[in-house]
Every structure is written in structure tokens, then in C-alpha cells.
N, C-alpha and C positions, 0 to 999 in steps of 0.2 A: 444396512445400518438403520433404515427406517427414519422416523421423525427424530431429528437431532436438535438439541439446544446448543447454540453457539453464541459466544460473546464476540461481536464484531470489533476487530481492532485495526484492520487493514482494508483499505479500498484504494486500488491503484488508479492512476489516470487512464481513461479509456483508450483502447487501441482498436484498430479496424480489423475485422475478420472477413474473409471471403465468404464465410458460411453463415454467420449469425448477425452481423452488423457491429455496433460498438459493444465491446466486451470489457467488463471490469473483473479483475482478479480480486477476490475477496478472501481474507483470511482472518482467523480469530482463535479463540480458546474454547475448549470444552470445559465442562464444569470441574474436571480434575486438573485443569491448568495445561493440558497438552494442546499442541497446535493442530489446526485443521485448515486446509485450503479448499475453497469452493470455486470451481471454474468449469464451465463458463456461466456468467450471469449477464444478460443484456440490461444494464442498469437503468437506462432511460426508458425502457419499455415497461418497466414496472409501474403500477398505478401509484399515484402520488403518495398515498398513505402507506405504501409498501416500500418506499425509498428509505431504507434503513440508514441510520447514522452510526458513527463510531460509538462503541460501548452500549449499543442496543443488544439485548438478548433476543435472538430470533429463534424460531423453530422452522425447520425446513426438512423435506423428505429427501434424503441423500443416498447415494450409492457410491461404492469405490470407483474411481476413475481408472479403469484397467488399461487405458491407453497411456497412462502416466506412471512411470516406475517409482516416482517419489511417494513415500509411504503416507505423507500427510494429505495427499490429493484425493478429493472427492468431487462429485458433481451432482447437481439436481437430477432427480429421476426424469424430469422433463425440462427442456430449455425454458418453458413457460411456467414451471412449477411455482405454486404460491407458497408463501411462508408467512408466519405471524410474528409480529413484534410483541414480545411478551414481557418486556421490562427494559430498564436502562440503569446503568451505574453512573451516577452523577459525579461531578468533579470534587464535590465536598470542599468548596472554597479554595480549590487549587491544590489540596493535599493529595487527592486521588487515593485515599487510604484503601477503600474497598477495591478499586481497580488494581492497586499494587498487590493485593492478596491473591489475585488470579494471575496477573501478568508476570510478576517477578519471582516465580517459583524456580525457574531455571535460566539463569543469566550467564551468558558467555562473555569472556573478557580477553580472549586470545584468538585473533583471526587465523593464525596458522593452524591452531588446533581445530577450529571450527571448519576450515576448508578441508582438513583431513577427514573430518566426520562426513562432510558432504561427498567425498570421493570414496568412502568406505562402503562397499557393496552390501554390508550387513546393516548399515544405517541410512545412507543416502540422505542425511540431514539437509532439509531444504528450507526450513523456516527457523528463525532463532531470535531471541531477545539478546541484544548485544550492548554492553557498556563500554564505550570508548575510553581510552586512558586520557587522551588530550584531543580536543577538537582544535586543529591548527588553522583551518581556513574554511570559507564558504565560497565555492567557485561558481561563476556564471559564464556559460559559453553559448554562442549563437549556434543554432542548428537549422536544418531545413524547415521552412515555414509552412509547407503544405504537405498534406497526406500523399501517399503514393498514388499516382494517377490511375494505375492499373487496378488497384483495389477499389478506388472510388468508382471507376467505370463498371466494375463487376457489381458493386452495390446498387448502382443506379439501374443496371439492367435487370437485376433480380428483385428490386424493391416491391414491385406489384405482386410478384409471385410469392415472395416470402413474407409479405405484409410487414416489411421493416419500418421502423420509426413510426409505429402506429399512433403514438401519442404526440407526434410533432406536427406543427402547422405546415411544415414543408416536408413532403415525403422523402426527400433525399438530403435533408439537412443533417450534418454530422457535427459532433462536438469539435471545436476548433483545435488545431494542433498547436502545442506550445512551441514558440520560436526560440526558446532558450532551454538549455540543460543546466540543472542545478545540482551541485555535488558538495559533499562534505570531504575535507581532507583531515585525516586523523591518524593517531597511533593507537595501538592496543598493547597488551602485556608482552607481545613479541617485539615491541619497539620498532616495527616496520611502518613507514609512512604509506598510507593508501588513500586514494581518491575514489569515492563511490557515488554513483548517481542516485538521486532521490526521485522515485517514481510514484510518489504519493498523490492521491486525488487532491488533498488539501493544499499542497504547494501550488498545484495548477490553478485551483480556484482562487487562491490568494493572489497569484499573479494577475489573473483577469480582473479581479475586483480592484486591485491597485491601479491597473491600467485604466479602468473606467474612471476612478477617482481623479487620476492625473490627466484625464482627457486625452488619452492616447500617447502620453510620454513614456516610452518604454524604459528609458534610463531611470526615471524616478520610480517606476513600478518595480524594477529590479532592485533598486536601493531599498525599497520597503520590504521586499521579500528577504533580502539579506539581513535587515534589521531584526526581522522576526526570527529567522532561523539561526542566525549567528549571534547577534547582540543580545537577544532574549533567550531563546532555547539553550544555546551552547554556553552562554556566560552566566545567566542568572537562574536557570532551571537545573534540575537533576535529570540530565538528558540520557535517555536510552534510545537505541535504534532498533527498529524491527527490520530484519534482513530476510530476504528470500531469493531463491534461485529461479531461473527460467529453465523449463524443460529442455529447450534446444541446446543451451550452453552449459548445462549442469556438469556434464562429464568432460566437456571440451575446454572451457575457459580456465586459466590458472586460478582465478578467483571468480567463482560463478555467482556470487552474491551481489545484489543491489539493495539499496535502502528503500523499503516499501512503506515505511511509516516512522513516526517518531513518538516517543512516550516521554512526556516532559512535566512531571509534577514539580511543585515548588520544592526547593531545598529545605530539608528539615534542620532545625536548629538543635545542636547538641547542648544539653545542659551541663554546666560545670559541676563536678562532684565536690568542689572545694569552695 
């Protein structure tokens, strides 16, 4: 595929890998509006000026990820492959007008239909823009507070050999694990209620920033996250969800999708014709 221009729209919260260290699954749009997944990228190993943001246009040398049957999946030619930030689409005072021209070319509204496309071996749809019918709730659940000890031990043992975390002051420091799981409960055009986890980088960073502001009070931090994602995004914005599948559960899970990002421009006012 060679040098490819991608509009970054998704960056998931880091997970630990036995092989590479912290990995971020990145996804976005090609110039024709089609989805592309870029994995793996060791986000915090990138130089500071290479740490791309959402709605940056980047250029990166990619090749098809042949270990992944999902058609949208590509990988950098090298795990340390460099790329260039070549532009950015701004929010335009919250209207997101130019962003919408790229992002909203193919919007799904029926989860049953979308899941069928994911299971169809002629499509294996694994990334989608989705418009929920009604957001019913925002759920917060406690989960394990620490990373898997076995993976951490492997990382520590291999750190010097693999030169992991080379930009960190602590050679075995890892991004903290979120102690809560955040989910939307919603319906779609099939009128089935579903609860889906949000694995977005931004919701993780929002939690940690709120926790710091509230001096370690987790309850207040969670309340702030809910205010942003439910009271703001779901109630006052024109909310769309970026959905993605994981390779491991794509064919196994009844619903293989999780929420990997949100798209939330302001609601547009319709002018009366009379």
C-alpha cells in the first residue's frame, strides 16, 4: 500500500502486549471515506511531535496485515515506522462541518444488520460509524485495578532486550490500568437494547484528569465522566459512535463490536420554511 494518508479518528486506550509493550489500536479514514485500521503502534514510544491527535491527517508506510482476516486491517511496515503529520481538520466552532464530510459518508443505524455484515465472510465488516436511536444510560462498573501480572513480568524481563519504554523516565513504567469500565446502553433501529463498552483513549484520559482534579476522589471523577459522555454528548450533541471488533472475538461473540470512539458535533438547527 506504500505511503498512505489517513485521517485519525480512533485511538483506543493502551493494552499490554507480550511482544511490543503498550499498544494502541488506531483507526481512521482514507481520503475516499473508507475505514482503515492501523495496528500495532506503540504510542508512547513515538517522539513527542509524532504523537498524533484525533483528526490529524498523517502519512505512514503501511502494508496489509495478513495475520488479520479483517479487510480494514493494516500495519506499519516496521513497528518503529515513522510517519508525518500533514494536516488537521479543526472543529470549526463545534460544527465539525469538514469532519462530517469524511466521517458520515456511510452511517449504520441497525445493530442487527451491522452484526450480520461482520459475520458475512464476503465482508467481515469490523469498523463502522453508528447512529444510535436512543441513548438510554451510561453505565460505570468496577473492574480489576491492575494489569495482568504475567504480562507485566514478561515486559520487565524483556525491557532491556527490546528497548521498551525508551522515552520513559522509568524503563518499566506502564500506563495505568483503568479501574472502571464505561459503557453506553442504547437502542438502534432494531429496537433491541444493548450495552457496549467504550474503549476510547479519550475516556481514559478524562477519568485520570478528573481524578487528579478531585484529589483522588474516584466517585467524583466518575460523575464527571458521566456528565461529559451522557449529559453532554448524548443529550446535547449529535452523537455518533465509532464501533470496532477485536480479531479474537470477531467470529465468536454474538455481538463482536465495542465502542472505540465517539463523534459528537453540535446539533444543527433546522430553519422553518414558514
